[in-house]
VEXDREN-2710 file (C-alpha; in Angstrom, 1 decimal):
% VEXDREN-2710
k/r/px/py/pz
1/MET/-10.4/68.8/24.4
2/ASP/-13.3/69.3/26.7
3/PHE/-16.7/68.3/25.2
4/GLY/-15.3/68.4/21.8
5/GLU/-13.7/71.9/22.1
6/VAL/-10.0/72.4/22.0
7/ILE/-9.1/74.2/25.3
8/ALA/-5.3/74.3/25.0
9/ARG/-2.5/74.2/22.6
10/GLY/1.3/74.1/23.1
11/THR/4.0/72.0/24.6
12/PRO/3.3/69.2/27.1
13/GLN/4.5/71.5/29.9
14/GLU/2.3/74.4/28.8
15/ILE/-0.7/72.0/28.5
16/GLN/0.0/70.6/32.0
17/THR/0.0/74.0/33.7
18/ASN/-2.9/75.5/31.7
19/PRO/-5.7/76.4/34.1
20/LYS/-8.5/75.3/31.6
21/VAL/-6.9/71.9/31.3
22/ILE/-6.6/71.5/35.1
23/GLU/-10.2/72.6/35.5
24/ALA/-11.3/70.1/32.9
25/TYR/-9.6/67.2/34.6
26/LEU/-10.0/68.2/38.3
27/GLY/-13.2/70.3/38.2
28/LYS/-13.8/73.7/39.7
29/GLY/-13.3/72.8/43.3
30/GLN/-17.0/71.7/43.5
31/PRO/-18.4/71.1/47.0
32/MET/-18.2/67.6/48.4
33/LEU/-21.6/65.8/48.4
34/LEU/-20.6/62.8/50.6
35/GLU/-17.7/61.9/52.8
36/VAL/-17.3/58.5/54.4
37/GLU/-14.6/58.0/56.9
38/ASP/-13.5/54.7/58.5
39/LEU/-16.8/52.9/57.7
40/ASN/-17.2/49.6/59.5
41/VAL/-20.2/47.2/59.1
42/TYR/-20.9/44.0/60.9
43/TYR/-23.4/41.2/60.1
44/GLY/-23.4/39.5/63.4
45/ALA/-19.8/38.4/64.1
46/ILE/-18.8/39.0/60.5
47/HIS/-16.9/42.2/60.0
48/ALA/-18.2/42.8/56.4
49/LEU/-16.7/46.3/55.8
50/GLN/-13.5/47.3/57.5
51/GLY/-12.4/50.9/57.6
52/ILE/-13.6/52.1/54.2
53/SER/-13.1/55.8/53.5
54/PHE/-14.0/57.8/50.3
55/SER/-15.6/61.1/49.2
56/VAL/-17.8/62.2/46.3
57/ASP/-17.6/65.7/45.0
58/GLN/-20.4/67.4/43.0
59/GLY/-20.1/66.5/39.3
60/GLU/-18.1/63.4/40.0
61/ILE/-19.1/59.9/38.8
62/VAL/-18.0/57.3/41.2
63/THR/-17.9/53.5/40.5
64/LEU/-17.4/50.7/43.0
65/ILE/-15.7/47.7/41.4
66/GLY/-15.1/44.4/43.1
67/ALA/-15.8/40.7/43.0
68/ASN/-19.0/39.1/44.2
69/GLY/-19.2/39.4/48.0
70/ALA/-16.6/42.2/48.1
71/GLY/-19.0/44.7/49.9
72/LYS/-20.1/46.9/47.0
73/SER/-23.9/46.7/47.8
74/THR/-23.2/46.9/51.6
75/THR/-21.2/50.0/51.0
76/LEU/-24.0/51.6/49.0
77/ARG/-26.7/50.4/51.5
78/THR/-24.8/52.0/54.4
79/SER/-25.8/55.5/53.6
80/PRO/-25.9/58.3/56.2
81/VAL/-29.5/57.5/57.0
82/CYS/-28.9/53.7/57.5
83/SER/-28.4/52.3/61.0
84/ALA/-26.3/49.3/59.9
85/ARG/-23.0/51.1/60.6
86/ALA/-20.9/49.9/63.5
87/GLY/-18.6/52.8/63.4
88/GLY/-17.2/55.6/61.2
89/ARG/-18.8/58.6/59.6
90/ALA/-20.8/59.1/56.5
91/VAL/-21.5/62.8/56.1
92/PRO/-23.7/64.3/53.4
93/ARG/-22.4/67.7/52.4
END
């Protein structure tokens, strides 16, 4: 089902290889909106973020999950326009 509409019927193998099912799960190959590679952030001598990499494609919903102090807010604050990065790339697409 995709938005309440049945998009495929058949055996599990037929469903797995159905192009409409693949598109519903993986998208249409939407362009990447943001790519972060090997992001490192320091607060003084403290290495707060160490080698974080991820990408966000158009249409994706991305969530950062972690304990208090794990670096979620620091990751979000360290956008392509922020100067707090010590190394790595954050590339808006």
